[in-house]
N, C-alpha and C positions, 0 to 999 in steps of 0.2 A: 504494500500500500504506500501511496505517496502523499507528501504534504504539498499542496498547491496554493500558492499565493495568487489570488484572483483579483485583478484590477478591472473594475467595471462600473456600471451605473445601476442605481436602484430607483432613480426617478429623474425626470418625469417619464411617465409611461411611454414606451416605444418598443420597437423590436429588439433593440440592443438590451434593454432592461429585461425583457422576457427571456432572451437568450441566456443572460447571466444567471437569472433565477433558476431556470430549468436545468441548466448544465451543472451548476453548483449543487443543487438539490440531488441530482442524479449521482454526482461524484461522492457526496456524503453517504448516500444510500448504499454505495458499493464499498464503503469502508475507508475511503480516502479522507485525509484531513484537509480542510479548506479554511484559509484565512481570507476574508473578503475586505479588500481595500477599495473604498469608493468615496466619491464626493458627497460629503454629508449633507443631509437635508433635515429640516426640523419636523416634518410630518411623521406620524406614527407609521411604523413599518407594517405592511400587510402580513396576515397570518402565514401566508404560504412562502415567506422568505426563509432561507435556510438559517438554522441556529448554529452559528459558527463564530469564531473570533472575528471581530470587525475593527477596521482601522479607518477613521474618518479623515478625509483629505480636504483641506479648506479650498474654497473657490470664490471667485468674484461673481461669475455668472454661469448659469447652467440652463440649457434648453434641450429639446428633443434632438437637436441637430449637433450642437457643439458645446464645449465647456471651456471656461477660462479659469484656470487655477490661480491661486495666489502665488506670490514669489516664494513663500516658504513651503509650498506643497512638495517641491522636489526634495527638500531636506527631510521633511517628515516621511516621505515615501522611502528614501534611502535608509534612514535610521530604522524604520519599521521592518524593512527587508533584512537588515543586519540582525535585528533582534529575533525575527521569526525563523530565520534560517530554513526557508522552504526548499524542497527538492526542485521545483519548477515554478517559474513565474508565468502566468497566463494573462495576457492583456486583451480584453474585449475592447478594441480601440474606440475611443469616445470623441474623436476629433478635438483633441486638446494638445497643448504644447508638451505635455508629459509623454505623449505618444512618441515624440521625436527624441526625448531624453532617456527613455527606458533602456535602449540598447547599451548606451554608455554606462548607466548605473549598474545593469546586470553584468556587464563585462568586468567591471571593477570588483563586483562581489562574487564573480565566478559562478553565476546562476544561469541555468538554461532559460531561454526566453522564447515564448511562442505568442503570436498575436492572431486574433481572429479579426479579419479585415472585412467589415460590414458595408463599406461605402458602396452605395448603389451605382449601377452603370447601365449603359446600353452600348454594346460593342459596335453597333451599326452606325452610331453617331448621326441619328436622323433628326435631331432637334437641338435647340439651343441649350436645353437643360442637360442633355447627354454630353454636349461639348463642355459645359461647365464642370461636370463630374469628371471628365477626362483630365482636366487641369488638376483636380484633386488627386487623381491617380498619379499624375506626373510629379506632383509635389511630394507624395508619400513614397514613391518607388525607391529613391535613394536611401531612405531610412528603413524601409522594409527589408532591404538587402542586408541590413545589419542585425536583423532578428535571426534566431536560430531556425525558426520555422514560421511560416505564415499560412494560416488556415483560410481557405476561400471555399466558395460553394459550387463552382462549375468549371468545366474545361474552358469555356469561352473567357471566363474571368482570368484563368491561368494564362491563356494566350496573351491577353492584354498586359498582364504584369511582366511576362517574359519579354515582350516587345519593349517594355520600359526598363529592362535591365535587371530584373530580379531573377536569380538563378532558379531553374526548375527544381534543383535539388532541395531548395529551401521552401518549396510550395507543397502544401498538403491539401488536396481537394476532399473536404469532408462536408457534405451537404447538411443543412439544418435538419433537425429531427423533432418530431412531436410525439408526445405520450399518447399512443393510439388507444390506450385503455381509458384514460381520462377524457380525451377528445374522441368521442365515438357517437354513433347514432343513438338516439334515445328520445324519451318522451319530453315534450316541451309544450307549454300553454301560451307561448309567445304570440302565436297567430291570433288566438282568441283575445289576448291582452290588447293587441293593436287592431282588432277587427279586420283581419286580412285573410283572404282566401289564398292569395299568392304573396309570398314574402321575399323581398330582395334585400340584400345586405351589403353595405360597404363598411369595412373596419380598417382604420388607419389614420394617418395624419391628414389634416385638411390643409394641404400645402400644394404649391405649384407643381412639384415633381410628381405628385400623386394623381394629378390630372382629374380631380374630382369634378370640376366644373363641366368637363366633357360628359361625364355620366349624368349629371343633373340636367344638362341641356337636352341630351338624348331622351331622358325620361320624360321631361316636360313636353317635348315634341312628339313623343310616341302616344300620348293620351292613353295611359295604361288603365284608366278606369278606377272607380272607387274601391273595388275589391282587391286591388294590388297596392302594397305599401313598400316604400323604400326606406330602410333604416340606415342612417348615417351615424356610425359609432366612431368617435374620435374628436380631436381638437387640433387647432393649428391656426396659423396667421390668416388664412382665407375664410375661416368660419364666420367672423362678424359681417363680412361683405356678402357671402353667399346665402346664409340662412334667411335673411329677410326676403330674398328674391325667390328662392325655391323652398316653399313651405308646405304646410299641411293641405293647402288647397290643391296641391298636385300629388298628394299622397306621400309626401316626403316628411319623415320624422327625424329630427335631430336629437340624438341621445347624449352627445358629448362623450367625454372619457368615462369608461366603465372600468374601474379598478378591480372590482370583484370578478375573479376568474370564473366562478360557477355561473354568474349571470351572463358572461360572454359565451360560455358553453351553451347555456340555454337558448340564447339568441341564435347561435349557429345551428343548433339542433332543430329549431323551429323554422329555419330559412329554407326556401326552395332553391335560391340562386345567390351565389356570392360573386361580386364583381370587383375587380381590381384594375383600374384603367391607367396605371402608372406610366410615366414617360421614362423613368429610370427605376431600377430595383437592384437589390442584391439577390436574396432568396427570401421571399416574404413568409414569415412565420404565420401570419394571419391566413395566408393562402393554404399553407399546410394544415393548419387547425381546421379550416373549413372543409378541406378534403377529407380529413380524418373523421369529421362529423357526418360525412356522407352527403355533402351539399354539392350540387352542380356548380362548377366554377368557371368563370370567365375572367381571363386576365390577358394583358398584353405580353408580347414576347420580350419585354425589357428584362435585363439581367438574366437570371436563371429561371424565371417563372415559366417561360415558354418551354424549356426542357422538362419541367415538372409536369406540364399538361400535355405533352406530346403523345402521339399514338392513341388518341381517343380518351385521355383522362380528363379532358375539359376542352373548352373553346378558347382558342388563341387568337387575339387581336393584334393587328399591326399598331405600333405606337402613333402612326400618322393616320389621321382620319377616324379617330375613335368615335366621334359623335355619329358619323354616318354608319359605321359598322354596328354600333349599339342600337341605333334607330331601326335598323333592319332586323336585328336579332331579338330585341326585347319583346315584340309581339309574339314571336314564335315561342319564346320561353313562357309567355303568359298563357298561350292557348294550347300548349303541348306539354302537360304535366308529366306524361309518361317519358317523354324525351329527357326532361330534366332529372327524373328519377333514375333513369339509366346512367346519365352522366354522373350523378351522385354516387352510384354504386361503383362505377369505374374509378372515381376519384378516391374513394375509400380503399379500394384494392391497391391502387398505386401508392398511397400513403403507407399502407401496411408493408408493401413489398420493398419500398425504396427509401422511405423517409421517417423511420422510427427513431425516437430518442435513444432507445436501447442500442441500436446500431451505431448511432452517432457517438455515444459514450465509449463503446468498445473500440472504435477507431481512434478516439481521443486517448484512451489508455495506452493503446499500442504506440501512438506517437510519443507520449510522455516516456514510455519505456525505451524507445529508440533514442530519444534525445539524451536521456540519462546515460545510456550506454556510450554514446558518442562523447559525452562530457567526461566520463571516467577515462576513456582512452586519451582524450586531450590532456587531462591532468596527469596521466601517467607518463606523458612524453612520447607516446608512440603514434600520435595522430599527425 
């Protein structure tokens, strides 16, 4: 068993937060020791966060996208790692300056360092947002080359990093995983709660890169009828401007951030269709959770999401012209419940076959073991 010093986020709610919570809980369940270093927040921790030693790191600003640590955060992090003496340091990268300082810190302390690189992308560079994300990859690549390993989610993402100079030897493709026992088909009264015969769901940030406005415009133009409802779960900078325009008169219900995991599971279990119209993505945990709950899934081919839904596991959209594609698709999903039911079954099967949390953790354990072996060889002078 290993001692892992995990550097990640506990808030505000986003995919990075979910990833840290699920993986650290799973590592603890397998008998590993985990110390959680994170940017402290005053709110009460949810019940489903792991019970392990925690080290708060001070920050000036923190959002779903990036974090600005204080000047003394590096000193606290370094001292904490010296005291903890972990076997491995694992950073779930948070878009902060500490991401760039970690390799130097761990090299001085002779600690193996692995990063999970969540930054969304669209390898086809079809829009301004994907071009902006490419700049982020170009910024990070020289620093990622100094990590012992970098975990990414797809072969397309690997190709992109290799082109930017990261050695293939340092890259580990380990797709996100979901607990398919917890996220599973089951009873839900959500449809009755919202008086819906057909229930459509979006779950994620309300931000430009998520392209939520395209979904809202397509829904409004499709005249889905009073029996269909669209639930928008999440928060973000565009919510204040979009919510007043696309409201209940169109069957659109804004639920904001839902921190309670069981409530989110109930919503997914009650949904007929999950829609993710992103311009850029990594590998969406929300998409995997919807698939595991047996929901018919529609997503763009941004990031690794297209790979997840290929071969009939869902409907794949092009990131360009999302409004038109959804406008044609939504009526079919409204009037063909058997079609969406079959898609949901296929999505569940794909999640069980390829994207379980158990498989993710097993691959992660193997990676830790390999890194520790390499470090022992290095320290013995034979590497």
